[in-house]
Every structure is written in structure tokens, then in C-alpha cells.
C-alpha positions as CSV (number, residue, x, y, z in Angstrom):
1,L,-85.1,89.8,-80.0
2,A,-88.8,88.6,-80.2
3,I,-88.2,86.8,-83.4
4,P,-85.7,84.7,-82.1
5,V,-87.4,84.0,-78.8
6,G,-90.5,82.8,-81.1
7,L,-88.1,80.7,-83.3
8,I,-86.3,78.8,-80.6
9,M,-89.8,78.2,-78.6
10,G,-90.9,76.8,-81.8
11,L,-88.0,74.4,-81.7
12,A,-88.1,73.6,-78.2
13,G,-91.9,72.8,-77.8
14,S,-91.3,70.5,-80.7
15,G,-88.6,69.1,-78.8
16,L,-90.5,68.8,-75.5
17,R,-93.0,66.9,-77.4
18,V,-90.7,64.5,-79.2
19,A,-88.9,63.8,-75.7
20,F,-91.8,62.9,-73.7
21,E,-93.3,60.8,-76.3
22,A,-89.9,58.8,-76.7
23,I,-90.0,58.2,-73.0
24,Y,-93.7,57.2,-73.0
25,R,-92.8,54.7,-75.9
26,W,-90.3,53.2,-74.0
27,T,-92.2,52.9,-70.7
28,Q,-95.0,51.2,-72.7
29,S,-92.6,48.6,-73.9
30,F,-92.0,47.3,-70.4
31,Q,-95.9,47.1,-69.9
32,N,-96.0,45.0,-73.0
33,F,-93.8,42.4,-71.3
34,T,-95.3,42.7,-67.8
35,H,-98.3,42.3,-65.7
36,N,-100.9,45.0,-66.3
37,G,-100.1,46.5,-63.0
38,F,-96.8,47.6,-64.0
39,H,-98.2,51.1,-64.3
40,V,-98.6,51.4,-60.6
41,L,-95.0,50.5,-59.8
42,Q,-93.8,53.0,-62.6
43,L,-95.6,55.9,-61.2
44,G,-94.8,54.9,-57.6
45,L,-90.9,54.8,-58.4
46,I,-91.2,58.2,-60.3
47,G,-93.1,59.7,-57.9
48,L,-90.3,58.8,-55.2
49,F,-87.6,60.0,-57.5
50,F,-89.5,63.6,-58.0
51,G,-89.9,63.6,-54.0
52,L,-86.2,63.1,-53.4
53,A,-85.4,65.5,-55.9
54,L,-87.4,68.1,-54.3
55,K,-86.0,67.4,-51.1
56,W,-82.3,67.7,-52.6
57,L,-83.4,71.1,-54.4
58,R,-84.9,72.2,-51.2
59,W,-87.8,73.3,-53.2
60,E,-91.5,73.3,-52.2
61,R,-92.8,72.2,-55.7
62,F,-91.4,72.4,-59.3
63,R,-91.8,75.6,-61.1
64,S,-95.2,76.3,-62.9
65,P,-97.3,78.8,-64.6
66,A,-97.8,80.2,-61.2
67,H,-94.1,81.2,-61.1
68,V,-94.2,82.7,-64.5
69,I,-97.2,84.8,-63.7
70,L,-95.2,86.0,-60.6
71,A,-92.0,86.7,-62.6
72,A,-93.8,88.9,-65.0
73,R,-96.0,90.6,-62.5
74,D,-93.6,90.9,-59.4
75,R,-90.2,89.9,-60.3
76,D,-89.3,92.3,-63.1
77,G,-89.6,89.5,-65.7
78,R,-86.8,87.6,-63.9
79,F,-87.4,83.9,-64.3
80,S,-84.6,81.6,-63.0
81,I,-83.1,79.8,-66.1
82,R,-81.8,77.0,-63.9
83,D,-85.0,76.5,-62.2
84,G,-86.6,76.6,-65.4
85,L,-84.5,73.9,-67.1
86,I,-84.7,71.7,-64.1
87,T,-88.4,71.9,-64.2
88,A,-88.6,71.4,-67.8
89,A,-86.5,67.9,-67.5
90,A,-89.0,66.8,-64.9
91,D,-92.0,67.6,-66.9
92,I,-90.6,65.4,-69.6
93,I,-90.1,62.5,-67.1
94,S,-93.6,63.0,-65.7
95,L,-95.6,63.3,-69.0
96,G,-93.3,60.2,-70.4
97,F,-94.0,58.1,-67.5
98,G,-98.0,58.6,-67.8
99,A,-98.8,60.9,-64.9
100,S,-102.2,62.3,-65.2
101,V,-100.7,65.9,-65.9
102,G,-100.7,68.3,-68.6
103,R,-98.2,69.3,-71.4
104,H,-99.4,72.9,-72.0
105,G,-98.1,74.1,-68.4
106,P,-94.5,72.7,-69.1
107,A,-94.5,74.5,-72.3
108,V,-95.6,77.9,-70.8
109,Q,-92.9,77.6,-68.3
110,L,-90.3,76.4,-70.8
111,G,-91.0,79.6,-73.2
112,A,-90.9,81.8,-70.2
113,T,-87.5,80.3,-69.4
114,I,-86.4,80.9,-72.8
115,G,-87.8,84.6,-73.2
116,S,-86.4,85.8,-69.8
117,G,-83.1,84.0,-70.1
118,I,-82.3,85.5,-73.5
119,G,-83.2,88.9,-71.9
120,Q,-81.3,88.4,-68.8
121,F,-78.3,87.6,-71.3
122,F,-78.4,90.9,-73.0
123,R,-79.0,92.5,-69.8
124,L,-82.1,94.5,-70.9
125,D,-84.3,96.6,-68.5
126,R,-87.0,95.0,-66.3
127,D,-89.9,96.3,-69.1
128,A,-88.1,94.5,-72.0
129,L,-87.7,91.3,-69.6
130,R,-91.4,91.2,-69.1
131,I,-92.1,91.5,-72.8
132,L,-89.7,88.8,-73.8
133,L,-91.0,86.6,-71.2
134,G,-94.4,87.3,-72.7
135,C,-92.9,86.5,-76.3
136,G,-91.7,83.0,-74.9
137,V,-95.1,82.3,-73.4
138,A,-97.0,83.4,-76.5
139,G,-94.7,81.3,-78.6
140,A,-95.3,78.4,-76.5
141,V,-99.1,78.5,-76.5
142,S,-98.9,79.2,-80.3
143,A,-97.0,76.1,-81.0
144,S,-98.7,73.8,-78.7
145,F,-102.5,74.4,-80.1
146,N,-101.5,75.7,-83.8
147,A,-103.2,79.0,-82.5
148,P,-101.2,82.0,-82.9
149,I,-103.7,84.6,-82.1
150,A,-104.6,82.8,-79.0
151,G,-101.0,82.6,-78.0
152,V,-100.8,86.4,-78.3
153,I,-104.1,87.0,-76.2
154,F,-102.9,84.3,-73.4
155,A,-99.4,86.2,-73.0
156,H,-101.1,89.4,-72.4
157,E,-104.1,88.3,-70.5
158,M,-102.9,85.2,-68.3
159,V,-99.0,86.3,-67.8
160,I,-98.2,90.0,-68.4
161,G,-101.5,91.1,-67.0
162,H,-102.6,93.7,-69.4
163,F,-102.5,94.7,-73.0
164,R,-99.9,97.3,-74.0
165,L,-99.0,99.0,-77.3
166,R,-95.2,98.6,-76.6
167,G,-95.6,94.8,-76.0
168,F,-98.0,93.9,-78.4
169,A,-95.8,94.0,-81.6
170,P,-92.8,91.8,-80.2
171,V,-95.5,89.2,-78.6
172,T,-97.1,89.0,-81.8
173,L,-94.1,88.3,-83.7
174,A,-92.9,85.6,-81.5
175,S,-96.2,83.8,-81.6
176,V,-96.1,83.9,-85.4
177,A,-92.5,83.0,-85.8
178,A,-93.2,79.9,-83.2
179,I,-96.0,78.7,-85.5
180,L,-93.9,79.1,-88.7
181,V,-91.2,76.8,-87.3
182,V,-93.7,74.1,-86.2
183,R,-95.3,74.3,-89.5
184,N,-92.2,74.3,-91.6
185,L,-91.1,71.1,-89.8
186,E,-94.6,69.7,-90.5
187,F,-94.9,69.0,-86.7
188,E,-98.2,70.5,-86.3
189,Y,-100.0,69.1,-83.2
190,T,-103.8,70.1,-83.0
191,T,-105.4,68.8,-80.0
192,L,-108.7,68.7,-81.8
193,K,-109.6,68.2,-85.4
194,L,-113.4,68.7,-85.8
195,E,-115.7,68.7,-88.6
196,L,-118.9,70.7,-87.4
197,L,-122.0,70.3,-89.4
198,E,-124.2,73.2,-90.6
199,H,-126.3,74.3,-87.6
200,E,-128.4,77.0,-85.9
201,I,-128.2,77.7,-82.3
202,G,-131.6,78.9,-80.7
203,L,-132.0,81.0,-77.5
204,L,-132.8,78.0,-75.4
205,D,-129.8,76.2,-76.7
206,Y,-127.6,79.2,-75.3
207,A,-129.3,79.0,-72.1
208,I,-128.5,75.2,-71.8
209,Y,-124.9,75.9,-72.7
210,G,-124.8,78.6,-70.0
211,G,-126.0,75.9,-67.7
212,V,-123.1,73.7,-69.0
213,G,-120.7,76.6,-68.0
214,L,-122.2,76.7,-64.4
215,A,-121.8,72.9,-64.2
216,A,-118.2,73.4,-65.2
217,A,-117.4,75.9,-62.6
218,I,-118.8,73.7,-59.9
219,L,-116.4,71.0,-61.4
220,A,-113.6,73.4,-61.6
221,I,-113.9,74.7,-58.0
222,S,-113.9,71.3,-56.6
223,F,-111.2,70.2,-58.7
224,M,-108.9,73.1,-57.7
225,W,-109.7,72.9,-54.0
226,S,-108.9,69.2,-54.4
227,V,-105.6,69.6,-56.0
228,S,-104.8,72.4,-53.6
229,N,-106.0,70.4,-50.3
230,F,-104.9,66.8,-51.1
231,S,-101.2,67.3,-49.4
232,K,-102.9,68.4,-46.2
233,L,-104.7,64.7,-46.1
234,L,-101.3,63.3,-46.5
235,G,-100.0,65.6,-43.8
236,A,-102.7,64.3,-41.4
237,V,-101.3,61.0,-41.7
238,R,-97.8,62.3,-40.8
239,L,-95.8,61.2,-43.8
240,P,-92.7,62.7,-44.7
241,I,-93.2,65.1,-47.2
242,W,-90.7,63.9,-49.5
243,T,-92.8,60.7,-50.1
244,Y,-95.9,62.6,-51.0
245,T,-95.1,62.4,-54.6
246,C,-94.5,58.5,-54.2
247,V,-98.0,57.9,-52.7
248,G,-99.6,60.0,-55.1
249,G,-98.2,58.1,-57.9
250,L,-99.4,54.9,-56.4
251,L,-102.8,56.2,-56.0
252,A,-102.8,57.4,-59.7
253,G,-101.7,54.1,-60.8
254,L,-104.4,52.2,-58.8
255,V,-107.1,54.4,-60.7
256,G,-105.7,53.4,-63.7
257,F,-107.0,49.7,-63.1
258,W,-110.4,50.9,-63.0
259,A,-110.4,53.9,-65.6
260,P,-106.9,53.3,-67.7
261,G,-107.8,56.5,-70.0
262,A,-107.6,58.6,-67.0
263,L,-103.9,58.4,-66.9
264,G,-101.5,60.1,-69.4
265,L,-102.5,63.1,-71.5
266,G,-105.9,61.5,-72.7
267,D,-105.8,64.0,-76.0
268,S,-106.6,61.1,-78.2
269,L,-109.4,59.8,-76.0
270,V,-110.8,63.5,-75.8
271,Q,-110.8,63.4,-79.8
272,E,-112.7,60.1,-79.8
273,V,-115.2,61.3,-77.5
274,L,-115.8,64.7,-79.3
275,S,-116.1,62.7,-82.7
276,Q,-118.2,60.0,-81.8
277,P,-121.5,59.8,-83.6
278,V,-124.7,60.4,-81.5
279,S,-127.1,58.0,-83.1
280,A,-124.3,55.2,-82.3
281,P,-122.1,56.7,-79.2
282,T,-119.0,54.7,-78.6
283,F,-119.0,55.8,-74.9
284,T,-122.1,55.8,-72.8
285,I,-123.0,58.3,-70.1
286,V,-121.8,55.7,-67.6
287,A,-118.5,55.4,-69.3
288,L,-117.8,59.0,-69.6
289,V,-118.8,59.6,-65.9
290,S,-116.5,56.9,-64.9
291,L,-113.6,58.4,-66.9
292,L,-114.6,62.1,-65.3
293,I,-114.3,60.6,-62.2
294,G,-111.3,58.8,-62.8
295,K,-109.4,61.7,-64.1
296,F,-110.7,64.1,-61.4
297,I,-108.9,61.4,-58.8
298,A,-105.7,60.6,-60.7
299,T,-105.1,64.2,-61.5
300,T,-105.6,65.3,-57.8
301,C,-103.3,62.5,-56.6
302,C,-100.6,63.6,-59.2
303,L,-100.8,67.5,-59.0
304,G,-101.9,67.4,-55.4
305,T,-98.7,65.7,-54.3
306,R,-96.2,68.1,-56.2
307,F,-95.8,66.1,-59.5
308,P,-94.4,68.2,-62.2
309,G,-96.7,69.0,-65.1
310,G,-99.6,71.1,-66.0
311,I,-103.1,71.5,-65.1
312,F,-104.5,72.6,-68.6
313,S,-105.1,69.3,-70.3
314,P,-106.8,67.5,-67.3
315,S,-109.1,70.5,-67.3
316,M,-109.6,70.2,-70.9
317,F,-110.4,66.5,-70.6
318,M,-112.8,66.8,-68.0
319,G,-114.5,69.7,-69.3
320,A,-114.9,68.0,-72.7
321,I,-116.5,64.8,-70.9
322,L,-118.5,66.8,-68.8
323,G,-120.1,68.7,-71.8
324,A,-120.5,65.3,-73.8
325,V,-122.4,64.0,-70.7
326,I,-124.6,66.7,-71.0
327,G,-124.8,66.8,-74.6
328,L,-126.0,62.9,-74.6
329,A,-128.5,63.3,-71.6
330,I,-130.4,66.2,-73.4
331,P,-132.1,65.3,-76.6
332,G,-131.7,67.4,-79.6
333,L,-128.6,69.4,-78.0
334,D,-125.8,69.5,-80.4
335,Y,-123.5,67.1,-78.8
336,Q,-120.1,68.2,-80.1
337,I,-120.9,71.9,-79.3
338,A,-121.8,70.8,-75.7
339,S,-118.4,69.1,-75.2
340,L,-116.7,72.0,-76.6
341,V,-118.7,74.5,-74.1
342,G,-117.8,72.3,-71.2
343,M,-114.1,72.4,-72.0
344,G,-113.7,75.7,-72.8
345,A,-115.8,76.7,-69.5
346,M,-113.6,74.5,-67.3
347,V,-110.4,75.5,-69.1
348,G,-111.2,79.2,-68.7
349,A,-112.2,78.8,-65.0
350,V,-108.9,76.9,-64.0
351,V,-106.5,78.6,-65.9
352,G,-108.0,82.2,-65.9
353,A,-107.7,83.1,-69.2
354,P,-111.3,83.3,-70.8
355,L,-110.6,85.2,-74.0
356,A,-107.5,83.2,-74.9
357,T,-109.5,80.1,-74.1
358,I,-112.4,81.2,-76.5
359,L,-109.7,82.1,-79.2
360,I,-108.3,78.5,-78.8
361,V,-111.7,76.9,-79.5
362,F,-112.3,79.1,-82.4
363,E,-108.9,78.6,-83.9
364,L,-109.1,74.8,-83.6
365,T,-112.6,74.8,-85.1
366,E,-112.7,77.8,-87.2
367,D,-116.7,77.7,-86.5
368,Y,-118.1,81.1,-85.3
369,Q,-121.4,79.3,-83.9
370,A,-119.5,77.1,-81.8
371,A,-117.4,80.1,-80.6
372,T,-120.3,82.0,-79.6
373,A,-121.8,78.9,-77.6
374,V,-118.3,78.5,-75.8
375,M,-118.4,82.3,-75.0
376,V,-121.7,81.9,-73.1
377,G,-120.3,78.7,-71.4
378,V,-117.0,80.5,-70.6
379,V,-118.5,83.8,-69.3
380,A,-121.0,81.9,-67.0
381,S,-118.2,79.8,-65.5
382,N,-115.6,82.5,-64.8
383,V,-118.3,84.5,-63.1
384,V,-119.1,82.0,-60.6
385,V,-115.3,80.8,-60.0
386,T,-114.1,84.3,-59.8
387,R,-116.7,85.1,-56.9
388,F,-116.4,82.2,-55.0
389,Y,-112.8,80.8,-55.5
390,A,-110.2,83.0,-57.2
391,R,-109.4,84.4,-60.8
392,S,-107.7,81.1,-61.3
393,F,-105.8,78.2,-59.8
394,F,-102.4,79.9,-60.4
395,H,-103.9,83.0,-58.6
396,R,-105.0,81.3,-55.6
397,M,-101.6,79.3,-55.4
398,I,-99.8,82.7,-55.5
399,R,-102.3,83.9,-52.8
400,G,-101.1,81.0,-50.7
401,W,-97.7,82.7,-51.0
402,G,-98.6,85.8,-49.4
403,I,-99.2,87.7,-52.7
404,N,-102.6,88.8,-53.9
405,L,-102.8,89.7,-57.5
406,D,-106.0,90.9,-57.4
407,H,-104.7,93.9,-55.3
408,P,-103.0,97.1,-57.5
409,K,-99.6,96.6,-58.5
410,V,-98.4,99.8,-56.5
411,R,-99.7,98.1,-53.3
412,R,-98.1,94.9,-54.1
413,R,-94.7,96.6,-54.8
414,L,-94.9,98.6,-51.5
415,E,-96.0,95.6,-49.4
416,Q,-92.6,94.0,-50.6
417,I,-90.6,97.1,-49.3
418,P,-90.0,96.9,-45.5
419,V,-90.6,100.0,-43.6
420,T,-87.3,99.9,-42.0
421,Q,-85.8,101.2,-45.3
422,L,-87.6,104.8,-44.6
423,I,-87.1,104.6,-41.0
424,D,-85.7,107.8,-39.2
425,W,-83.7,106.8,-35.9
426,D,-83.5,110.6,-35.0
427,F,-86.6,111.0,-32.7
428,L,-87.2,112.4,-29.2
429,S,-88.9,110.3,-26.5
430,V,-89.5,111.1,-22.9
431,S,-90.7,109.2,-19.9
432,H,-94.3,110.0,-18.8
433,D,-93.0,111.2,-15.5
434,T,-91.0,114.2,-16.9
435,T,-92.0,117.8,-16.5
436,V,-92.4,120.3,-19.2
437,A,-89.5,122.2,-17.7
438,Q,-87.3,119.2,-18.0
439,L,-88.1,118.4,-21.3
440,V,-87.8,121.9,-23.0
441,P,-83.9,121.9,-22.7
442,H,-83.8,118.8,-24.9
443,I,-85.8,120.1,-27.6
444,R,-83.4,121.0,-30.8
445,P,-84.2,123.8,-33.0
446,N,-84.3,121.4,-35.9
447,H,-86.5,118.8,-34.2
448,R,-89.6,118.1,-36.3
449,G,-92.9,116.2,-35.4
450,D,-94.4,114.7,-32.2
451,I,-92.4,114.0,-29.0
452,Y,-93.2,110.1,-28.0
453,V,-94.0,109.4,-24.5
454,I,-92.7,105.9,-22.8
455,D,-93.2,104.0,-19.9
456,D,-90.5,102.7,-17.4
457,E,-89.7,99.9,-20.0
458,R,-89.6,102.2,-22.9
459,G,-92.9,101.1,-24.1
460,L,-94.8,103.7,-26.3
461,I,-97.8,104.9,-24.4
462,G,-98.6,108.5,-26.0
463,R,-97.5,111.4,-28.0
464,F,-97.9,115.1,-28.3
465,P,-96.8,118.2,-30.7
466,I,-93.9,120.1,-29.6
467,A,-96.0,123.2,-29.6
468,Q,-97.9,122.0,-26.6
469,C,-95.0,122.5,-24.3
470,L,-95.4,126.4,-24.8
471,Q,-99.0,126.1,-23.6
472,H,-98.3,124.3,-20.2
473,E,-96.5,125.5,-17.1
474,G,-93.3,123.9,-16.2
475,G,-94.2,121.6,-13.4
476,T,-96.6,119.8,-15.8
477,M,-96.3,116.5,-16.0
478,I,-96.0,114.8,-19.6
479,G,-98.1,112.2,-18.8
480,D,-101.0,114.6,-18.0
481,I,-100.9,116.4,-21.5
482,M,-99.7,113.5,-23.7
483,E,-102.4,112.1,-26.4
484,P,-102.7,108.2,-25.4
485,I,-101.6,106.0,-28.3
486,R,-104.5,104.0,-29.4
487,D,-104.2,100.3,-30.3
488,K,-102.5,99.7,-33.8
489,A,-101.5,103.3,-34.2
490,W,-97.9,102.3,-34.7
491,L,-95.8,100.3,-36.9
492,D,-93.7,97.1,-36.3
493,E,-90.3,96.9,-37.8
494,S,-91.7,94.0,-39.9
495,D,-94.6,95.8,-41.4
496,S,-94.1,97.3,-45.0
497,V,-94.1,100.6,-46.6
498,W,-97.7,99.9,-47.6
499,D,-98.8,99.4,-43.9
500,G,-97.0,102.7,-43.1
501,F,-98.7,104.3,-46.0
502,C,-102.4,103.1,-44.8
503,L,-101.7,104.2,-41.2
504,A,-100.3,107.6,-42.1
505,R,-103.6,108.4,-44.0
506,N,-105.3,108.5,-40.7
507,S,-102.6,109.6,-38.5
508,P,-102.8,112.9,-36.6
509,G,-99.1,113.8,-36.8
510,I,-96.3,114.3,-39.5
511,S,-94.5,110.9,-38.5
512,V,-95.6,107.6,-37.4
513,P,-93.7,105.5,-34.4
514,V,-92.2,102.2,-35.0
515,V,-92.0,99.8,-32.2
516,A,-90.0,96.5,-32.1
517,D,-92.8,94.3,-31.6
518,R,-96.6,94.9,-30.6
519,E,-96.3,93.3,-27.4
520,S,-93.4,95.5,-25.7
521,R,-94.2,98.3,-27.9
522,Y,-90.4,99.1,-27.4
523,I,-90.0,102.4,-29.7
524,V,-87.1,102.2,-32.0
525,G,-87.7,104.8,-34.6
526,R,-90.3,106.8,-36.6
527,V,-91.4,107.5,-40.2
528,L,-92.1,110.7,-41.4
529,T,-95.4,110.9,-43.5
530,S,-93.7,112.8,-46.4
531,R,-91.4,109.8,-46.8
532,L,-94.3,107.5,-47.3
533,L,-96.1,109.9,-49.3
534,S,-93.0,110.1,-51.6
535,A,-92.6,106.3,-51.6
536,Y,-96.1,105.9,-52.9
537,F,-96.0,108.5,-55.5
538,D,-92.7,107.4,-56.9
539,R,-94.1,104.1,-57.5
540,V,-97.3,105.4,-59.2
541,E,-95.2,107.3,-61.5
542,K,-93.3,104.2,-62.4
543,E,-96.2,101.8,-62.7
544,T,-97.9,104.5,-64.8
545,D,-94.8,104.8,-67.5
546,E,-95.0,100.9,-67.7
547,L,-98.6,101.0,-69.0
548,L,-97.7,103.5,-71.8
């Protein structure tokens, strides 16, 4: 099935481009007969449409690569076909109307929809579903960049999350199939067309390129933080959430007055920046900085207000211009390589796929020396961004949903299972003023575990092993021999199996009490430590099998 997925993705990726370019030409025709400010109204109206659509769909935002990653890592490869197709249509409209968003994220999302959809149609198991989802993503990247090797690496590195022998062959076939379709249709779309000159990169040059990577890291963190928090600024103004996209579109359109090149994909502009002769540059440093700031603001306004579209192209745009500025500012530095380093460092940091980014640059330029320079910049950038922000923009977004992909998969799985699934409702609790003599007749021969001590309102206050009853006289009060329950030595009904496992590791008994809430400590049941251990090791075995 990997080959059909790749073939379909080759066609779908080409169709995606044809569709949004047709809409873009149509919208541009209106601007030819109207005032130059038409793009402000255009983006404002389409933003209003997106806001109303999100309200009608009851979505927080349109689907994105973050949802693809989550589907592959924690949803057994299941990606909603309906949600994917709706988002693909919205992406086409957003790109066609000239929003400052990217086209590669939509392609990845569409590839995941195709791969997962075919897998679900044939009712494949979760392992095969994840692989087919990765096949769709690999085909999307391969067709988008004319880079089949990078497509394979991207699917494993960014989406599946690890490299597996079982999945490598299908993902590779899908990537090759997609690029064959695109090439046979003579529909190759290469973002960069460069003719690098013969050059030798010295040790000092590599140090400077590392500095370019650090500058890209600072820009990437600022950009990702702005996109993630821009909607909070609108929230402070107390605007209805469905108007956010409208406001974002209007603001992005206003940026177009100052920096028209900041709107839309900007691929052709990136090509011009990369190809300009340093001896007689078309763009001055001031012009480049103006474009960089304009793109930063326009993309923040669009993506920060939940416009559909990708973050890859804007990152590539800003990174390439940042590198170009540094290349023009430092005499003797290879301008074109500096621009490539900035682009790779920015994209690698934002998207979180350093290996795939390096390969994309290599496949586009076919230049080893440029690739080594990009490697230095990408590594420097990723070290900083991973340390001070997150592995990627998408990982940070998923973390905001309460899922930390930096945690082991076993832990994430157990965090999704409520502890109530393992709860034992058969337990023995006694009042603190009960005597040992009163308690003994109620102890059944098959009772295991501790006896829990409660107060007058059935709130948990202590515990003690059954064997202690034999060590005390019948008139001894239970409250005098119990072991007080220390703070957080119990589970809430809302806790997960992972919470129970962590608590059981330091628990003195063979069970952990479960209470209704932390305030009342009203005891409702218990969880045996043996059941928590079984749940943990069962999950470890399943995840180990998936890595083979």
C-alpha cells in the first residue's frame, strides 16, 4: 500500500499547488482593477470566514503538522479524514488569498490524511497505520521539495519519531513513488535553483556560520513565542475568539503596505535574494531587514490568530534573509552559503527536523561544502532552541495540550489511562475510634492489603497492616496504632495509571488508596500495586515490539 499512497500523494501535492495558484491569480485580478489596499480587505474578509468556520466546526484551530505528530505518536496512526480534507480546503483558500503562511505544512497534513485514510479503509492494525501515515508525509515532502531522501528522513525524524527497519522500506517506496509522479507530470517544483561557485570554506568561516545559526536560534525562539502568544494579546482586548482571524488578516494586510513582499509564500523573492550578485546587490541590508521584520509581523498576525497554513515557508523566508543580511555585512563571507545556513538553521529549529533540513538543502544545491556549513548552523541553532524553548514549534504546541512528547512513550500512554480502570472497590475501612476487638470479626480470610482508617466524615486519615491486629489487645483504639497518611500519599479519581505507578514505587503497602478529591479525602477504593506493575510492564512489552 505504500506505493499507492506515494502515487496519490504525488498527484494530490501537485493538485494542491494548482488549486491555490489558480485562486491566487483570481484574487490578483481584482487588485489590478481596484485600489492597492484591496489586499487588506481581502485578508480581513477571508479571516472572518475562517473565524466563523472554526466557530461552526467547534474547533480551536485548523489541523496542522502538530496534529499529524500526535496522531502518529499517541493516536495509533489515526488521523481524521474529514478533519484533514476540511483543513486542506482551508489551506488552499488561505494560500490563494495571499496570507503569510506556508504550503509545506498543508502538504504534510494532506499526506497524513491520505496515508492514514487508506490504512483505516483497509482496517490495518495500529502499527501499519502509523507506517502508512509516515508514507503519506514522506510523499508530501518528496513532492514539495523535489527531495525524496529528505522526505524519508523527515517522516521518520519528525512524525514517526524513530527509525525502524519495518517502516523504512514502505516509507522509502512512498517517497520515490511521489517524486516519480511529479517528474513524469513535468511538475517539479524546486524552491531553490542555485549554481554555487567553486569555493573553500575555512575554519573561521565555519565559526561565522555557527554564529549565523545562533542568530537564527534567537530569531526562531522570538518568532515561535510571538505566534504562540499573539492571540493572548487579542484576548486582553476582550474580542470574541471568532474575530481573531479577521483582525489578524487586517493587520497582515496593513503590513503589505510597508513590505508587500512579506505577504504570500515569498518563494520567488527568496530565490531573488539568494541569487543576487554581491558586487551589485539588488537588495540592500536596509531593504532585507525591512522584509524580515515585515514577514515576522505578517506571519505572526496570520498564524497567531489561527489562520490555516504552514510555518515552514515563513521560517525559510526569514532564515534566508537573516543569513543574507549577515553575508552582506561581513566582507569576504560567501553570501549565498550564509543565506543557506540561515535558512537551514531557522527551519531546523522551528520544524524540529535538523537531519531532514540538512538533506533538503543538499538535495536542492547538490553541494557538499554548502551542506557542511548548513550542518554547523543547524546544530548550533537546534542546541539553543531545544534548551530554551522546545524541540520544535509543534512540540511546544502539543505540550500546551497537556502532552509532553519529550517523555517516554510508555509514560505518555499510561498518563492517558485513568486509574479508575484498575480500581478495586472491595476494601476495608474503619473509623478511628474503633477498637481492635470490634474490627477483628469484620476481617475476611481472603482480605489482602492494608486497612484504611477514616474520620467521622469518611475522610482518609491513616492505614495499618492487618497483621498489626494480632499484636495489640482488643481494647486498643485503631487511631492509636495507625500510620498517619502523609500528604499526597493517595490517588484522586482523576489521576492516571502513571500517577499510581509513581506513587506505588514509594508506597509501604501493597495497595494505594483512591479518594474522591484531595480536599475531602473521601475514600472510594484502592489500587493494588501488583495491578499497577502489570499495567506498566504490559505497556513496556507492547512498545518494545513496535520498535522492532
